[in-house]
Structure formats: C-alpha cells, structure tokens
C-alpha positions in Angstrom: 9.6 16.9 -2.5 10.8 19.4 0.1 14.5 19.7 0.8 16.3 21.9 3.3 17.3 24.2 0.4 13.7 24.5 -0.7 12.6 25.3 2.9 15.3 27.8 3.3 14.4 29.6 0.0 10.8 29.6 1.1 11.6 31.2 4.5 13.9 33.7 2.9 11.1 34.7 0.4 9.0 35.5 3.5 11.8 37.8 4.6 13.0 35.4 7.4 16.8 35.5 7.8 17.5 31.9 8.7 20.8 30.2 7.8 20.9 26.7 6.6 22.6 25.7 9.8 19.8 27.2 11.9 17.2 25.4 9.8 19.0 22.1 10.2 19.3 22.6 14.0 15.6 23.4 14.1 14.8 20.1 12.3 17.1 18.2 14.6 15.3 19.8 17.7 12.0 18.5 16.3 13.4 15.0 15.8 14.9 15.0 19.2 11.6 16.1 20.7 9.9 13.2 18.9 12.8 10.9 20.0 13.3 10.2 16.3 10.0 8.2 16.2 8.2 9.4 13.2 5.3 7.2 12.5 4.6 7.2 8.8 2.0 4.7 7.7 2.8 3.3 4.2 1.5 0.4 2.3 4.9 -1.2 2.6 4.8 -0.9 6.4 1.4 -2.7 6.4 2.8 -5.4 4.1 5.8 -5.9 6.4 3.7 -6.0 9.5 1.2 -8.5 8.0 4.1 -10.7 6.7 5.5 -10.8 10.2 2.2 -11.7 11.7 1.7 -14.4 9.1 5.1 -15.9 10.0 4.4 -15.7 13.7 1.0 -17.5 13.1 2.9 -20.4 11.4 2.2 -19.8 7.7 5.0 -21.6 6.0 5.8 -19.1 3.3 9.1 -18.3 1.6 9.6 -15.1 3.6 12.4 -13.3 1.8 11.2 -14.0 -1.8 7.6 -13.2 -0.8 8.7 -9.8 0.7 10.7 -9.0 -2.5 7.8 -9.9 -4.7 5.4 -7.8 -2.5 7.7 -4.8 -3.0 7.6 -5.3 -6.7 3.8 -5.8 -6.7 3.4 -2.5 -4.7 5.5 -0.8 -7.3 3.3 -2.3 -10.0 0.2 -1.2 -8.2 1.4 2.3 -8.0 2.4 2.4 -11.7 -1.0 0.9 -12.7 -3.0 2.4 -9.9 -5.9 3.8 -11.9 -6.3 0.7 -14.0 -6.3 -1.6 -11.0 -8.8 0.5 -9.0 -11.0 0.9 -12.0 -11.2 -2.9 -12.3 -12.0 -3.1 -8.6 -14.8 -0.6 -8.9 -16.3 -2.4 -11.8 -16.1 -5.7 -9.9 -17.7 -4.1 -6.8 -20.6 -2.5 -8.6 -21.0 -5.3 -11.2 -21.3 -2.6 -13.9 -18.8 -1.3 -16.5 -20.1 2.3 -16.2 -20.1 3.6 -12.6 -22.1 6.7 -11.6 -20.4 9.7 -10.2 -21.8 8.8 -6.7 -20.3 5.3 -7.0 -17.0 6.7 -8.0 -17.0 9.2 -5.1 -17.9 6.5 -2.6 -15.1 4.3 -4.0 -12.4 6.9 -3.0 -12.2 5.4 0.5 -11.2 2.1 -1.1 -8.4 3.8 -2.9 -7.1 5.3 0.3 -7.2 1.9 2.3 -3.6 0.9 2.7 -4.6 -2.2 4.6 -6.7 -3.4 1.7 -3.8 -2.7 -0.7 -1.4 -4.6 1.6 -3.6 -7.7 1.9 -4.3 -7.7 -1.9 -0.6 -7.5 -2.6 0.3 -10.3 -0.2 -2.5 -12.4 -1.5 -1.4 -11.9 -5.1 2.3 -12.6 -4.1 1.3 -15.9 -2.5 -0.8 -16.8 -5.4 2.2 -16.3 -7.7 4.9 -17.8 -5.5 3.1 -20.6 -3.6 -0.5 -21.2 -4.9 -1.1 -24.2 -2.7 -0.9 -21.9 0.4 -3.1 -19.2 -1.1 -6.4 -20.1 0.5 -4.8 -20.5 3.9 -3.1 -17.1 3.7 -6.4 -15.4 2.6 -8.1 -17.0 5.7 -5.3 -15.7 7.9 -5.4 -12.3 6.4 -9.1 -12.2 6.9 -8.7 -13.1 10.6 -5.9 -10.6 11.1 -7.5 -7.6 9.4 -11.2 -8.3 9.2 -11.1 -7.7 5.5 -13.4 -10.2 3.8 -12.0 -13.1 1.8 -14.1 -11.8 -1.1 -12.5 -8.4 -1.0 -9.0 -9.9 -0.7 -9.8 -12.2 -3.7 -11.1 -9.3 -5.8 -8.0 -7.1 -5.1 -5.5 -9.9 -5.8 -7.5 -10.8 -9.0 -7.3 -7.2 -10.2 -3.5 -7.2 -9.6 -2.8 -10.6 -11.2 -5.2 -9.8 -14.1 -3.2 -6.7 -15.0 0.1 -8.4 -14.6 -0.8 -11.0 -17.2 -2.5 -8.3 -19.3 -6.0 -9.8 -19.8 -8.7 -7.3 -20.4 -11.6 -9.7 -19.8 -12.3 -11.9 -16.7 
C-alpha cells in the first residue's frame, strides 16, 4: 500500500525536495483534472452493478441481505481463492491433474471479475432464495453472456468449499 508518507520518502530518496504539502497539492491537482472520477473496476463493483440490473429487470430478490451475503462471499472467495479456482480448473478439464499449458490458459479465468461476480451472486441466491436460483442464472446469462454452465460451475465451487466437502 502506498501512502503519501511512502511516496514522499521515495521522492526524497531520489533527491527530490518535495514537501508533504506539495505532494498532497499535486495529488489534488490530478484528482481535479479527473473531476474526481477514478474508475476502478473491482469484483464488488461488478456485483453491485449486476444486482442493480437484476432488480431493474424485475427479479424479486431480498436486495439488502443478498448484497451483504455477496460481500461476505467475495471475502470468502479471496480467502480461499486458490482452492476455489483449483476446483474450477479441475471441473473445466474434467481431470484432477492439469497440465502446465492448461494451468497457463486458465489464468484468464482467474482474472475475470465478471465471472467472479456472477458466481458470487448465483451462490448467494442459491443460499438465500433457492427457488429463484434458476431464474437468476438465466438473467445473469442474458446480462453478461456467461453461460449458465459456467455460472453453475463457479457457484458450485464456492458453495462446495463453504460446506467443506472435498468430493462432488
């Protein structure tokens, strides 16, 4: 994590004689130039956008509890990231020992925030409101273009690791 103190020490180590006030004014000038619009894509931003679209499309879901659960599921996914993605890889290749090439090709899946978001929402709906799950998966498919099978596999991997089962 970079703080203003860290940045100041770095600049001073390069023999620049900036004060903390000058550094903060420089940061403020950048923010003013950008009109304070800093677009940072995060999985949470995708989740929140998709939840809004689902609500707008008429999915009758408990919005606040689902949002809270999705945030917790995102935390869980980050804490168990390697395990969840390892499960996804094994499901995708239908083999318990992936090759180096398969692992390398799978990196794009690990970087796909939209897939993570739909998987988390799907798992959240499955937990909170299972009777709406299929409808939500269909809506998520229409909104994102991610196949129902991929959504199912991701939510399966998440729920599977929540309940702690090691076999399907």
